[in-house]
N, CA, C, O and CB atoms as a CASP TS submission, in Angstrom:
PFRMAT TS
TARGET T0000
AUTHOR 0000-0000-0000
METHOD Language model
MODEL 1
PARENT N/A
ATOM      1  N   MET     1      76.478 102.203  80.296  1.00  0.00           N
ATOM      2  CA  MET     1      76.923 102.848  79.085  1.00  0.00           C
ATOM      3  C   MET     1      78.363 103.307  79.304  1.00  0.00           C
ATOM      4  O   MET     1      78.699 103.860  80.352  1.00  0.00           O
ATOM      5  CB  MET     1      75.992 104.039  78.702  1.00  0.00           C
ATOM      6  N   LEU     2      79.201 103.071  78.307  1.00  0.00           N
ATOM      7  CA  LEU     2      80.591 103.486  78.364  1.00  0.00           C
ATOM      8  C   LEU     2      80.718 104.863  77.730  1.00  0.00           C
ATOM      9  O   LEU     2      80.456 105.026  76.538  1.00  0.00           O
ATOM     10  CB  LEU     2      81.511 102.460  77.656  1.00  0.00           C
ATOM     11  N   GLU     3      81.114 105.842  78.510  1.00  0.00           N
ATOM     12  CA  GLU     3      81.320 107.213  78.034  1.00  0.00           C
ATOM     13  C   GLU     3      82.808 107.410  77.775  1.00  0.00           C
ATOM     14  O   GLU     3      83.586 107.644  78.700  1.00  0.00           O
ATOM     15  CB  GLU     3      80.784 108.267  79.069  1.00  0.00           C
ATOM     16  N   LEU     4      83.193 107.311  76.510  1.00  0.00           N
ATOM     17  CA  LEU     4      84.610 107.404  76.174  1.00  0.00           C
ATOM     18  C   LEU     4      85.192 108.769  76.519  1.00  0.00           C
ATOM     19  O   LEU     4      86.290 108.850  77.069  1.00  0.00           O
ATOM     20  CB  LEU     4      84.814 107.118  74.701  1.00  0.00           C
ATOM     21  N   SER     5      84.469 109.845  76.203  1.00  0.00           N
ATOM     22  CA  SER     5      85.011 111.185  76.444  1.00  0.00           C
ATOM     23  C   SER     5      85.221 111.441  77.939  1.00  0.00           C
ATOM     24  O   SER     5      86.149 112.155  78.317  1.00  0.00           O
ATOM     25  CB  SER     5      84.073 112.251  75.857  1.00  0.00           C
ATOM     26  N   ALA     6      84.385 110.876  78.772  1.00  0.00           N
ATOM     27  CA  ALA     6      84.516 111.046  80.222  1.00  0.00           C
ATOM     28  C   ALA     6      85.332 109.922  80.856  1.00  0.00           C
ATOM     29  O   ALA     6      85.634 109.958  82.049  1.00  0.00           O
ATOM     30  CB  ALA     6      83.136 111.109  80.870  1.00  0.00           C
ATOM     31  N   ARG     7      85.688 108.918  80.041  1.00  0.00           N
ATOM     32  CA  ARG     7      86.397 107.737  80.546  1.00  0.00           C
ATOM     33  C   ARG     7      85.674 107.169  81.765  1.00  0.00           C
ATOM     34  O   ARG     7      86.259 106.989  82.832  1.00  0.00           O
ATOM     35  CB  ARG     7      87.862 108.089  80.907  1.00  0.00           C
ATOM     36  N   ALA     8      84.375 106.890  81.571  1.00  0.00           N
ATOM     37  CA  ALA     8      83.562 106.395  82.672  1.00  0.00           C
ATOM     38  C   ALA     8      82.558 105.373  82.168  1.00  0.00           C
ATOM     39  O   ALA     8      82.074 105.452  81.039  1.00  0.00           O
ATOM     40  CB  ALA     8      82.841 107.549  83.375  1.00  0.00           C
ATOM     41  N   LEU     9      82.262 104.426  83.019  1.00  0.00           N
ATOM     42  CA  LEU     9      81.187 103.470  82.784  1.00  0.00           C
ATOM     43  C   LEU     9      80.023 103.918  83.654  1.00  0.00           C
ATOM     44  O   LEU     9      80.167 104.089  84.865  1.00  0.00           O
ATOM     45  CB  LEU     9      81.629 101.981  83.108  1.00  0.00           C
ATOM     46  N   LEU    10      78.873 104.105  83.026  1.00  0.00           N
ATOM     47  CA  LEU    10      77.690 104.569  83.751  1.00  0.00           C
ATOM     48  C   LEU    10      76.650 103.460  83.840  1.00  0.00           C
ATOM     49  O   LEU    10      76.413 102.741  82.869  1.00  0.00           O
ATOM     50  CB  LEU    10      77.087 105.811  83.069  1.00  0.00           C
ATOM     51  N   ALA    11      76.040 103.327  84.993  1.00  0.00           N
ATOM     52  CA  ALA    11      74.927 102.404  85.197  1.00  0.00           C
ATOM     53  C   ALA    11      73.758 103.253  85.669  1.00  0.00           C
ATOM     54  O   ALA    11      73.775 103.800  86.772  1.00  0.00           O
ATOM     55  CB  ALA    11      75.281 101.254  86.238  1.00  0.00           C
ATOM     56  N   GLU    12      72.747 103.355  84.824  1.00  0.00           N
ATOM     57  CA  GLU    12      71.585 104.201  85.107  1.00  0.00           C
ATOM     58  C   GLU    12      72.022 105.634  85.406  1.00  0.00           C
ATOM     59  O   GLU    12      71.475 106.287  86.295  1.00  0.00           O
ATOM     60  CB  GLU    12      70.777 103.633  86.291  1.00  0.00           C
ATOM     61  N   GLY    13      73.017 106.115  84.652  1.00  0.00           N
ATOM     62  CA  GLY    13      73.491 107.485  84.777  1.00  0.00           C
ATOM     63  C   GLY    13      74.485 107.731  85.899  1.00  0.00           C
ATOM     64  O   GLY    13      74.985 108.846  86.047  1.00  0.00           O
ATOM     65  N   VAL    14      74.772 106.722  86.678  1.00  0.00           N
ATOM     66  CA  VAL    14      75.688 106.854  87.813  1.00  0.00           C
ATOM     67  C   VAL    14      77.020 106.199  87.462  1.00  0.00           C
ATOM     68  O   VAL    14      77.035 105.059  86.995  1.00  0.00           O
ATOM     69  CB  VAL    14      75.082 106.216  89.099  1.00  0.00           C
ATOM     70  N   PRO    15      78.148 106.900  87.678  1.00  0.00           N
ATOM     71  CA  PRO    15      79.454 106.300  87.383  1.00  0.00           C
ATOM     72  C   PRO    15      79.710 105.043  88.219  1.00  0.00           C
ATOM     73  O   PRO    15      79.479 105.027  89.428  1.00  0.00           O
ATOM     74  CB  PRO    15      80.565 107.319  87.629  1.00  0.00           C
ATOM     75  N   VAL    16      80.183 104.010  87.558  1.00  0.00           N
ATOM     76  CA  VAL    16      80.578 102.769  88.227  1.00  0.00           C
ATOM     77  C   VAL    16      82.022 102.952  88.680  1.00  0.00           C
ATOM     78  O   VAL    16      82.865 103.369  87.886  1.00  0.00           O
ATOM     79  CB  VAL    16      80.421 101.508  87.276  1.00  0.00           C
ATOM     80  N   PRO    17      82.324 102.648  89.942  1.00  0.00           N
ATOM     81  CA  PRO    17      83.696 102.843  90.419  1.00  0.00           C
ATOM     82  C   PRO    17      84.664 101.837  89.788  1.00  0.00           C
ATOM     83  O   PRO    17      84.663 100.656  90.134  1.00  0.00           O
ATOM     84  CB  PRO    17      83.744 102.725  91.945  1.00  0.00           C
ATOM     85  N   LEU    18      85.483 102.324  88.862  1.00  0.00           N
ATOM     86  CA  LEU    18      86.516 101.519  88.213  1.00  0.00           C
ATOM     87  C   LEU    18      87.820 102.296  88.266  1.00  0.00           C
ATOM     88  O   LEU    18      87.824 103.526  88.246  1.00  0.00           O
ATOM     89  CB  LEU    18      86.129 101.167  86.736  1.00  0.00           C
ATOM     90  N   SER    19      88.918 101.570  88.335  1.00  0.00           N
ATOM     91  CA  SER    19      90.227 102.224  88.302  1.00  0.00           C
ATOM     92  C   SER    19      90.532 102.679  86.873  1.00  0.00           C
ATOM     93  O   SER    19      89.876 102.252  85.922  1.00  0.00           O
ATOM     94  CB  SER    19      91.342 101.264  88.826  1.00  0.00           C
ATOM     95  N   GLY    20      91.512 103.530  86.737  1.00  0.00           N
ATOM     96  CA  GLY    20      91.931 103.985  85.417  1.00  0.00           C
ATOM     97  C   GLY    20      92.346 102.838  84.513  1.00  0.00           C
ATOM     98  O   GLY    20      92.017 102.831  83.327  1.00  0.00           O
ATOM     99  N   ARG    21      93.068 101.865  85.062  1.00  0.00           N
ATOM    100  CA  ARG    21      93.482 100.701  84.269  1.00  0.00           C
ATOM    101  C   ARG    21      92.290  99.867  83.850  1.00  0.00           C
ATOM    102  O   ARG    21      92.259  99.347  82.734  1.00  0.00           O
ATOM    103  CB  ARG    21      94.463  99.839  85.056  1.00  0.00           C
ATOM    104  N   GLN    22      91.311  99.732  84.725  1.00  0.00           N
ATOM    105  CA  GLN    22      90.120  98.959  84.372  1.00  0.00           C
ATOM    106  C   GLN    22      89.358  99.645  83.246  1.00  0.00           C
ATOM    107  O   GLN    22      88.842  98.975  82.351  1.00  0.00           O
ATOM    108  CB  GLN    22      89.208  98.775  85.599  1.00  0.00           C
ATOM    109  N   ILE    23      89.284 100.958  83.280  1.00  0.00           N
ATOM    110  CA  ILE    23      88.661 101.700  82.176  1.00  0.00           C
ATOM    111  C   ILE    23      89.487 101.510  80.907  1.00  0.00           C
ATOM    112  O   ILE    23      88.928 101.281  79.834  1.00  0.00           O
ATOM    113  CB  ILE    23      88.530 103.216  82.524  1.00  0.00           C
ATOM    114  N   ASP    24      90.819 101.603  81.020  1.00  0.00           N
ATOM    115  CA  ASP    24      91.691 101.385  79.851  1.00  0.00           C
ATOM    116  C   ASP    24      91.443 100.014  79.237  1.00  0.00           C
ATOM    117  O   ASP    24      91.343  99.877  78.017  1.00  0.00           O
ATOM    118  CB  ASP    24      93.177 101.521  80.248  1.00  0.00           C
ATOM    119  N   LEU    25      91.345  99.015  80.080  1.00  0.00           N
ATOM    120  CA  LEU    25      91.122  97.645  79.617  1.00  0.00           C
ATOM    121  C   LEU    25      89.763  97.518  78.941  1.00  0.00           C
ATOM    122  O   LEU    25      89.649  96.909  77.877  1.00  0.00           O
ATOM    123  CB  LEU    25      91.224  96.658  80.788  1.00  0.00           C
ATOM    124  N   LEU    26      88.744  98.085  79.551  1.00  0.00           N
ATOM    125  CA  LEU    26      87.405  98.032  78.979  1.00  0.00           C
ATOM    126  C   LEU    26      87.360  98.740  77.625  1.00  0.00           C
ATOM    127  O   LEU    26      86.776  98.221  76.674  1.00  0.00           O
ATOM    128  CB  LEU    26      86.389  98.660  79.940  1.00  0.00           C
ATOM    129  N   ILE    27      87.966  99.905  77.534  1.00  0.00           N
ATOM    130  CA  ILE    27      88.015 100.638  76.265  1.00  0.00           C
ATOM    131  C   ILE    27      88.757  99.824  75.210  1.00  0.00           C
ATOM    132  O   ILE    27      88.326  99.762  74.059  1.00  0.00           O
ATOM    133  CB  ILE    27      88.694 102.012  76.455  1.00  0.00           C
ATOM    134  N   ALA    28      89.869  99.202  75.596  1.00  0.00           N
ATOM    135  CA  ALA    28      90.637  98.380  74.653  1.00  0.00           C
ATOM    136  C   ALA    28      89.794  97.225  74.130  1.00  0.00           C
ATOM    137  O   ALA    28      89.823  96.933  72.935  1.00  0.00           O
ATOM    138  CB  ALA    28      91.915  97.840  75.321  1.00  0.00           C
ATOM    139  N   LEU    29      89.052  96.572  74.996  1.00  0.00           N
ATOM    140  CA  LEU    29      88.217  95.445  74.567  1.00  0.00           C
ATOM    141  C   LEU    29      87.056  95.909  73.694  1.00  0.00           C
ATOM    142  O   LEU    29      86.778  95.304  72.659  1.00  0.00           O
ATOM    143  CB  LEU    29      87.682  94.689  75.784  1.00  0.00           C
ATOM    144  N   VAL    30      86.386  96.965  74.101  1.00  0.00           N
ATOM    145  CA  VAL    30      85.250  97.474  73.334  1.00  0.00           C
ATOM    146  C   VAL    30      85.702  97.962  71.958  1.00  0.00           C
ATOM    147  O   VAL    30      84.992  97.779  70.969  1.00  0.00           O
ATOM    148  CB  VAL    30      84.551  98.611  74.099  1.00  0.00           C
ATOM    149  N   SER    31      86.869  98.576  71.895  1.00  0.00           N
ATOM    150  CA  SER    31      87.358  99.105  70.618  1.00  0.00           C
ATOM    151  C   SER    31      87.652  98.006  69.601  1.00  0.00           C
ATOM    152  O   SER    31      87.779  98.285  68.408  1.00  0.00           O
ATOM    153  CB  SER    31      88.610  99.929  70.847  1.00  0.00           C
ATOM    154  N   GLN    32      87.760  96.770  70.055  1.00  0.00           N
ATOM    155  CA  GLN    32      88.026  95.652  69.150  1.00  0.00           C
ATOM    156  C   GLN    32      86.738  95.062  68.576  1.00  0.00           C
ATOM    157  O   GLN    32      86.788  94.106  67.801  1.00  0.00           O
ATOM    158  CB  GLN    32      88.810  94.568  69.877  1.00  0.00           C
ATOM    159  N   GLY    33      85.609  95.613  68.943  1.00  0.00           N
ATOM    160  CA  GLY    33      84.329  95.224  68.347  1.00  0.00           C
ATOM    161  C   GLY    33      83.939  93.766  68.524  1.00  0.00           C
ATOM    162  O   GLY    33      83.325  93.175  67.636  1.00  0.00           O
ATOM    163  N   GLY    34      84.286  93.188  69.654  1.00  0.00           N
ATOM    164  CA  GLY    34      83.895  91.804  69.904  1.00  0.00           C
ATOM    165  C   GLY    34      84.864  90.769  69.347  1.00  0.00           C
ATOM    166  O   GLY    34      84.652  89.568  69.513  1.00  0.00           O
ATOM    167  N   ALA    35      85.920  91.225  68.691  1.00  0.00           N
ATOM    168  CA  ALA    35      86.917  90.291  68.156  1.00  0.00           C
ATOM    169  C   ALA    35      87.735  89.684  69.297  1.00  0.00           C
ATOM    170  O   ALA    35      87.826  90.253  70.385  1.00  0.00           O
ATOM    171  CB  ALA    35      87.851  91.006  67.142  1.00  0.00           C
ATOM    172  N   ILE    36      88.313  88.548  69.034  1.00  0.00           N
ATOM    173  CA  ILE    36      89.216  87.933  70.010  1.00  0.00           C
ATOM    174  C   ILE    36      90.496  88.756  70.044  1.00  0.00           C
ATOM    175  O   ILE    36      91.090  89.051  69.007  1.00  0.00           O
ATOM    176  CB  ILE    36      89.517  86.430  69.655  1.00  0.00           C
ATOM    177  N   VAL    37      90.907  89.117  71.244  1.00  0.00           N
ATOM    178  CA  VAL    37      92.125  89.911  71.439  1.00  0.00           C
ATOM    179  C   VAL    37      93.126  89.027  72.163  1.00  0.00           C
ATOM    180  O   VAL    37      92.831  88.505  73.238  1.00  0.00           O
ATOM    181  CB  VAL    37      91.840  91.240  72.248  1.00  0.00           C
ATOM    182  N   SER    38      94.304  88.857  71.584  1.00  0.00           N
ATOM    183  CA  SER    38      95.310  88.017  72.233  1.00  0.00           C
ATOM    184  C   SER    38      95.799  88.687  73.515  1.00  0.00           C
ATOM    185  O   SER    38      95.702  89.903  73.682  1.00  0.00           O
ATOM    186  CB  SER    38      96.499  87.743  71.276  1.00  0.00           C
ATOM    187  N   LYS    39      96.318  87.871  74.399  1.00  0.00           N
ATOM    188  CA  LYS    39      96.848  88.386  75.668  1.00  0.00           C
ATOM    189  C   LYS    39      97.925  89.426  75.399  1.00  0.00           C
ATOM    190  O   LYS    39      97.937  90.485  76.027  1.00  0.00           O
ATOM    191  CB  LYS    39      97.416  87.237  76.537  1.00  0.00           C
ATOM    192  N   ASN    40      98.829  89.132  74.469  1.00  0.00           N
ATOM    193  CA  ASN    40      99.901  90.087  74.167  1.00  0.00           C
ATOM    194  C   ASN    40      99.370  91.386  73.588  1.00  0.00           C
ATOM    195  O   ASN    40      99.847  92.464  73.943  1.00  0.00           O
ATOM    196  CB  ASN    40     100.890  89.472  73.201  1.00  0.00           C
ATOM    197  N   ASP    41      98.389  91.295  72.700  1.00  0.00           N
ATOM    198  CA  ASP    41      97.786  92.510  72.139  1.00  0.00           C
ATOM    199  C   ASP    41      97.114  93.328  73.234  1.00  0.00           C
ATOM    200  O   ASP    41      97.229  94.553  73.262  1.00  0.00           O
ATOM    201  CB  ASP    41      96.764  92.154  71.042  1.00  0.00           C
ATOM    202  N   LEU    42      96.423  92.655  74.122  1.00  0.00           N
ATOM    203  CA  LEU    42      95.745  93.352  75.208  1.00  0.00           C
ATOM    204  C   LEU    42      96.756  94.056  76.118  1.00  0.00           C
ATOM    205  O   LEU    42      96.559  95.212  76.495  1.00  0.00           O
ATOM    206  CB  LEU    42      94.889  92.369  76.022  1.00  0.00           C
ATOM    207  N   LEU    43      97.823  93.361  76.464  1.00  0.00           N
ATOM    208  CA  LEU    43      98.860  93.970  77.298  1.00  0.00           C
ATOM    209  C   LEU    43      99.470  95.182  76.595  1.00  0.00           C
ATOM    210  O   LEU    43      99.738  96.199  77.235  1.00  0.00           O
ATOM    211  CB  LEU    43      99.957  92.938  77.636  1.00  0.00           C
ATOM    212  N   ASN    44      99.691  95.079  75.284  1.00  0.00           N
ATOM    213  CA  ASN    44     100.264  96.203  74.528  1.00  0.00           C
ATOM    214  C   ASN    44      99.291  97.373  74.411  1.00  0.00           C
ATOM    215  O   ASN    44      99.714  98.528  74.388  1.00  0.00           O
ATOM    216  CB  ASN    44     100.677  95.742  73.133  1.00  0.00           C
ATOM    217  N   LEU    45      97.993  97.085  74.338  1.00  0.00           N
ATOM    218  CA  LEU    45      97.004  98.157  74.249  1.00  0.00           C
ATOM    219  C   LEU    45      96.852  98.907  75.572  1.00  0.00           C
ATOM    220  O   LEU    45      96.714 100.130  75.592  1.00  0.00           O
ATOM    221  CB  LEU    45      95.659  97.590  73.821  1.00  0.00           C
ATOM    222  N   VAL    46      96.880  98.165  76.667  1.00  0.00           N
ATOM    223  CA  VAL    46      96.601  98.754  77.977  1.00  0.00           C
ATOM    224  C   VAL    46      97.869  99.241  78.677  1.00  0.00           C
ATOM    225  O   VAL    46      97.840 100.239  79.397  1.00  0.00           O
ATOM    226  CB  VAL    46      95.887  97.744  78.857  1.00  0.00           C
ATOM    227  N   TRP    47      98.968  98.545  78.468  1.00  0.00           N
ATOM    228  CA  TRP    47     100.242  98.907  79.086  1.00  0.00           C
ATOM    229  C   TRP    47     101.317  99.048  78.004  1.00  0.00           C
ATOM    230  O   TRP    47     102.288  98.291  78.008  1.00  0.00           O
ATOM    231  CB  TRP    47     100.664  97.846  80.146  1.00  0.00           C
ATOM    232  N   PRO    48     101.166  99.997  77.082  1.00  0.00           N
ATOM    233  CA  PRO    48     102.126 100.100  75.974  1.00  0.00           C
ATOM    234  C   PRO    48     103.548 100.414  76.464  1.00  0.00           C
ATOM    235  O   PRO    48     103.768 101.331  77.254  1.00  0.00           O
ATOM    236  CB  PRO    48     101.670 101.182  74.990  1.00  0.00           C
ATOM    237  N   GLY    49     104.499  99.620  75.966  1.00  0.00           N
ATOM    238  CA  GLY    49     105.903  99.850  76.278  1.00  0.00           C
ATOM    239  C   GLY    49     106.308  99.523  77.698  1.00  0.00           C
ATOM    240  O   GLY    49     107.406  99.884  78.120  1.00  0.00           O
ATOM    241  N   GLN    50     105.449  98.848  78.450  1.00  0.00           N
ATOM    242  CA  GLN    50     105.763  98.514  79.833  1.00  0.00           C
ATOM    243  C   GLN    50     105.856  97.003  80.012  1.00  0.00           C
ATOM    244  O   GLN    50     105.187  96.238  79.318  1.00  0.00           O
ATOM    245  CB  GLN    50     104.708  99.098  80.781  1.00  0.00           C
ATOM    246  N   VAL    51     106.685  96.597  80.940  1.00  0.00           N
ATOM    247  CA  VAL    51     106.751  95.181  81.305  1.00  0.00           C
ATOM    248  C   VAL    51     105.716  94.974  82.400  1.00  0.00           C
ATOM    249  O   VAL    51     105.760  95.618  83.448  1.00  0.00           O
ATOM    250  CB  VAL    51     108.208  94.751  81.782  1.00  0.00           C
ATOM    251  N   VAL    52     104.775  94.056  82.135  1.00  0.00           N
ATOM    252  CA  VAL    52     103.649  93.855  83.049  1.00  0.00           C
ATOM    253  C   VAL    52     103.482  92.370  83.319  1.00  0.00           C
ATOM    254  O   VAL    52     103.585  91.546  82.410  1.00  0.00           O
ATOM    255  CB  VAL    52     102.340  94.456  82.467  1.00  0.00           C
ATOM    256  N   GLU    53     103.228  92.042  84.559  1.00  0.00           N
ATOM    257  CA  GLU    53     102.915  90.662  84.921  1.00  0.00           C
ATOM    258  C   GLU    53     101.543  90.304  84.347  1.00  0.00           C
ATOM    259  O   GLU    53     100.614  91.111  84.386  1.00  0.00           O
ATOM    260  CB  GLU    53     102.942  90.465  86.474  1.00  0.00           C
ATOM    261  N   GLU    54     101.429  89.101  83.819  1.00  0.00           N
ATOM    262  CA  GLU    54     100.163  88.656  83.231  1.00  0.00           C
ATOM    263  C   GLU    54      99.017  88.705  84.226  1.00  0.00           C
ATOM    264  O   GLU    54      97.874  88.964  83.852  1.00  0.00           O
ATOM    265  CB  GLU    54     100.305  87.251  82.691  1.00  0.00           C
ATOM    266  N   ASN    55      99.323  88.456  85.501  1.00  0.00           N
ATOM    267  CA  ASN    55      98.242  88.440  86.478  1.00  0.00           C
ATOM    268  C   ASN    55      97.628  89.829  86.687  1.00  0.00           C
ATOM    269  O   ASN    55      96.507  89.929  87.184  1.00  0.00           O
ATOM    270  CB  ASN    55      98.754  87.897  87.802  1.00  0.00           C
ATOM    271  N   ASN    56      98.341  90.906  86.318  1.00  0.00           N
ATOM    272  CA  ASN    56      97.747  92.250  86.390  1.00  0.00           C
ATOM    273  C   ASN    56      96.504  92.326  85.517  1.00  0.00           C
ATOM    274  O   ASN    56      95.463  92.819  85.952  1.00  0.00           O
ATOM    275  CB  ASN    56      98.769  93.327  85.957  1.00  0.00           C
ATOM    276  N   ALA    57      96.609  91.843  84.296  1.00  0.00           N
ATOM    277  CA  ALA    57      95.459  91.849  83.393  1.00  0.00           C
ATOM    278  C   ALA    57      94.349  90.976  83.958  1.00  0.00           C
ATOM    279  O   ALA    57      93.179  91.352  83.902  1.00  0.00           O
ATOM    280  CB  ALA    57      95.864  91.362  81.985  1.00  0.00           C
ATOM    281  N   ALA    58      94.700  89.820  84.499  1.00  0.00           N
ATOM    282  CA  ALA    58      93.693  88.909  85.052  1.00  0.00           C
ATOM    283  C   ALA    58      92.929  89.551  86.205  1.00  0.00           C
ATOM    284  O   ALA    58      91.718  89.368  86.322  1.00  0.00           O
ATOM    285  CB  ALA    58      94.354  87.614  85.525  1.00  0.00           C
ATOM    286  N   VAL    59      93.622  90.298  87.054  1.00  0.00           N
ATOM    287  CA  VAL    59      92.975  90.966  88.185  1.00  0.00           C
ATOM    288  C   VAL    59      91.967  91.995  87.678  1.00  0.00           C
ATOM    289  O   VAL    59      90.852  92.083  88.193  1.00  0.00           O
ATOM    290  CB  VAL    59      94.027  91.645  89.096  1.00  0.00           C
ATOM    291  N   HIS    60      92.360  92.774  86.665  1.00  0.00           N
ATOM    292  CA  HIS    60      91.467  93.807  86.133  1.00  0.00           C
ATOM    293  C   HIS    60      90.289  93.193  85.370  1.00  0.00           C
ATOM    294  O   HIS    60      89.169  93.698  85.448  1.00  0.00           O
ATOM    295  CB  HIS    60      92.246  94.759  85.216  1.00  0.00           C
ATOM    296  N   VAL    61      90.535  92.117  84.640  1.00  0.00           N
ATOM    297  CA  VAL    61      89.445  91.426  83.937  1.00  0.00           C
ATOM    298  C   VAL    61      88.443  90.879  84.960  1.00  0.00           C
ATOM    299  O   VAL    61      87.233  90.975  84.755  1.00  0.00           O
ATOM    300  CB  VAL    61      90.003  90.269  83.041  1.00  0.00           C
ATOM    301  N   SER    62      88.937  90.316  86.043  1.00  0.00           N
ATOM    302  CA  SER    62      88.043  89.801  87.090  1.00  0.00           C
ATOM    303  C   SER    62      87.182  90.911  87.675  1.00  0.00           C
ATOM    304  O   SER    62      85.990  90.719  87.916  1.00  0.00           O
ATOM    305  CB  SER    62      88.853  89.129  88.205  1.00  0.00           C
ATOM    306  N   ALA    63      87.787  92.070  87.901  1.00  0.00           N
ATOM    307  CA  ALA    63      87.029  93.210  88.438  1.00  0.00           C
ATOM    308  C   ALA    63      85.947  93.647  87.449  1.00  0.00           C
ATOM    309  O   ALA    63      84.822  93.944  87.849  1.00  0.00           O
ATOM    310  CB  ALA    63      87.976  94.395  88.751  1.00  0.00           C
ATOM    311  N   LEU    64      86.288  93.685  86.163  1.00  0.00           N
ATOM    312  CA  LEU    64      85.294  94.061  85.156  1.00  0.00           C
ATOM    313  C   LEU    64      84.171  93.035  85.074  1.00  0.00           C
ATOM    314  O   LEU    64      83.008  93.398  84.902  1.00  0.00           O
ATOM    315  CB  LEU    64      85.957  94.218  83.787  1.00  0.00           C
ATOM    316  N   ARG    65      84.514  91.757  85.198  1.00  0.00           N
ATOM    317  CA  ARG    65      83.478  90.709  85.176  1.00  0.00           C
ATOM    318  C   ARG    65      82.522  90.857  86.359  1.00  0.00           C
ATOM    319  O   ARG    65      81.322  90.617  86.219  1.00  0.00           O
ATOM    320  CB  ARG    65      84.126  89.309  85.197  1.00  0.00           C
ATOM    321  N   ARG    66      83.045  91.248  87.519  1.00  0.00           N
ATOM    322  CA  ARG    66      82.169  91.449  88.685  1.00  0.00           C
ATOM    323  C   ARG    66      81.169  92.569  88.414  1.00  0.00           C
ATOM    324  O   ARG    66      80.015  92.494  88.838  1.00  0.00           O
ATOM    325  CB  ARG    66      83.004  91.775  89.948  1.00  0.00           C
ATOM    326  N   VAL    67      81.609  93.596  87.715  1.00  0.00           N
ATOM    327  CA  VAL    67      80.739  94.742  87.425  1.00  0.00           C
ATOM    328  C   VAL    67      79.791  94.450  86.267  1.00  0.00           C
ATOM    329  O   VAL    67      78.602  94.758  86.344  1.00  0.00           O
ATOM    330  CB  VAL    67      81.579  95.977  87.106  1.00  0.00           C
ATOM    331  N   LEU    68      80.313  93.857  85.195  1.00  0.00           N
ATOM    332  CA  LEU    68      79.550  93.688  83.956  1.00  0.00           C
ATOM    333  C   LEU    68      78.808  92.361  83.859  1.00  0.00           C
ATOM    334  O   LEU    68      77.907  92.205  83.034  1.00  0.00           O
ATOM    335  CB  LEU    68      80.466  93.816  82.789  1.00  0.00           C
ATOM    336  N   GLY    69      79.186  91.419  84.696  1.00  0.00           N
ATOM    337  CA  GLY    69      78.626  90.072  84.599  1.00  0.00           C
ATOM    338  C   GLY    69      79.691  89.128  84.076  1.00  0.00           C
ATOM    339  O   GLY    69      80.493  89.481  83.211  1.00  0.00           O
ATOM    340  N   ARG    70      79.681  87.958  84.603  1.00  0.00           N
ATOM    341  CA  ARG    70      80.721  86.963  84.300  1.00  0.00           C
ATOM    342  C   ARG    70      80.858  86.671  82.804  1.00  0.00           C
ATOM    343  O   ARG    70      81.964  86.472  82.302  1.00  0.00           O
ATOM    344  CB  ARG    70      80.421  85.673  85.034  1.00  0.00           C
ATOM    345  N   GLU    71      79.723  86.649  82.097  1.00  0.00           N
ATOM    346  CA  GLU    71      79.729  86.289  80.683  1.00  0.00           C
ATOM    347  C   GLU    71      80.131  87.453  79.763  1.00  0.00           C
ATOM    348  O   GLU    71      80.224  87.275  78.549  1.00  0.00           O
ATOM    349  CB  GLU    71      78.362  85.783  80.289  1.00  0.00           C
ATOM    350  N   SER    72      80.364  88.619  80.324  1.00  0.00           N
ATOM    351  CA  SER    72      80.651  89.800  79.500  1.00  0.00           C
ATOM    352  C   SER    72      82.032  89.757  78.841  1.00  0.00           C
ATOM    353  O   SER    72      82.221  90.289  77.747  1.00  0.00           O
ATOM    354  CB  SER    72      80.543  91.046  80.345  1.00  0.00           C
ATOM    355  N   ILE    73      82.992  89.119  79.514  1.00  0.00           N
ATOM    356  CA  ILE    73      84.341  88.974  78.963  1.00  0.00           C
ATOM    357  C   ILE    73      84.675  87.497  78.994  1.00  0.00           C
ATOM    358  O   ILE    73      84.717  86.886  80.062  1.00  0.00           O
ATOM    359  CB  ILE    73      85.403  89.822  79.766  1.00  0.00           C
ATOM    360  N   VAL    74      84.909  86.931  77.843  1.00  0.00           N
ATOM    361  CA  VAL    74      85.155  85.501  77.724  1.00  0.00           C
ATOM    362  C   VAL    74      86.642  85.268  77.453  1.00  0.00           C
ATOM    363  O   VAL    74      87.245  85.938  76.615  1.00  0.00           O
ATOM    364  CB  VAL    74      84.282  84.878  76.597  1.00  0.00           C
ATOM    365  N   THR    75      87.213  84.320  78.168  1.00  0.00           N
ATOM    366  CA  THR    75      88.591  83.928  77.919  1.00  0.00           C
ATOM    367  C   THR    75      88.577  82.752  76.950  1.00  0.00           C
ATOM    368  O   THR    75      87.917  81.740  77.185  1.00  0.00           O
ATOM    369  CB  THR    75      89.331  83.562  79.250  1.00  0.00           C
ATOM    370  N   VAL    76      89.315  82.905  75.865  1.00  0.00           N
ATOM    371  CA  VAL    76      89.418  81.856  74.848  1.00  0.00           C
ATOM    372  C   VAL    76      90.825  81.285  74.941  1.00  0.00           C
ATOM    373  O   VAL    76      91.812  82.016  74.856  1.00  0.00           O
ATOM    374  CB  VAL    76      89.110  82.408  73.395  1.00  0.00           C
ATOM    375  N   THR    77      90.905  79.975  75.116  1.00  0.00           N
ATOM    376  CA  THR    77      92.219  79.339  75.186  1.00  0.00           C
ATOM    377  C   THR    77      92.600  78.808  73.816  1.00  0.00           C
ATOM    378  O   THR    77      91.820  78.133  73.144  1.00  0.00           O
ATOM    379  CB  THR    77      92.230  78.201  76.232  1.00  0.00           C
ATOM    380  N   CYS    78      93.796  79.128  73.434  1.00  0.00           N
ATOM    381  CA  CYS    78      94.303  78.681  72.136  1.00  0.00           C
ATOM    382  C   CYS    78      95.208  77.489  72.347  1.00  0.00           C
ATOM    383  O   CYS    78      96.159  77.554  73.126  1.00  0.00           O
ATOM    384  CB  CYS    78      95.057  79.818  71.400  1.00  0.00           C
ATOM    385  N   GLN    79      94.921  76.413  71.664  1.00  0.00           N
ATOM    386  CA  GLN    79      95.769  75.225  71.766  1.00  0.00           C
ATOM    387  C   GLN    79      96.384  74.978  70.401  1.00  0.00           C
ATOM    388  O   GLN    79      95.693  74.805  69.396  1.00  0.00           O
ATOM    389  CB  GLN    79      94.958  73.972  72.259  1.00  0.00           C
ATOM    390  N   GLY    80      97.701  74.969  70.403  1.00  0.00           N
ATOM    391  CA  GLY    80      98.350  74.669  69.135  1.00  0.00           C
ATOM    392  C   GLY    80      99.467  75.539  68.803  1.00  0.00           C
ATOM    393  O   GLY    80     100.087  75.374  67.753  1.00  0.00           O
TER
END
């Protein structure tokens, strides 16, 4: 369960060890209600006004997938 007020992800009532950025990323994704979020939108939501390497987001998404399950966050490739 994601506790927004505590900024924590709980598994059976126990906090899951996540970094602040990983929580920020998870909150940003959950707040979009399952909609597809572009890479640029995600970077702006999690790192507003900062220049960030794309691989930073990839590292945090990978960490969240390890905790939540691989299928929990899907990468959609846009061609065109």
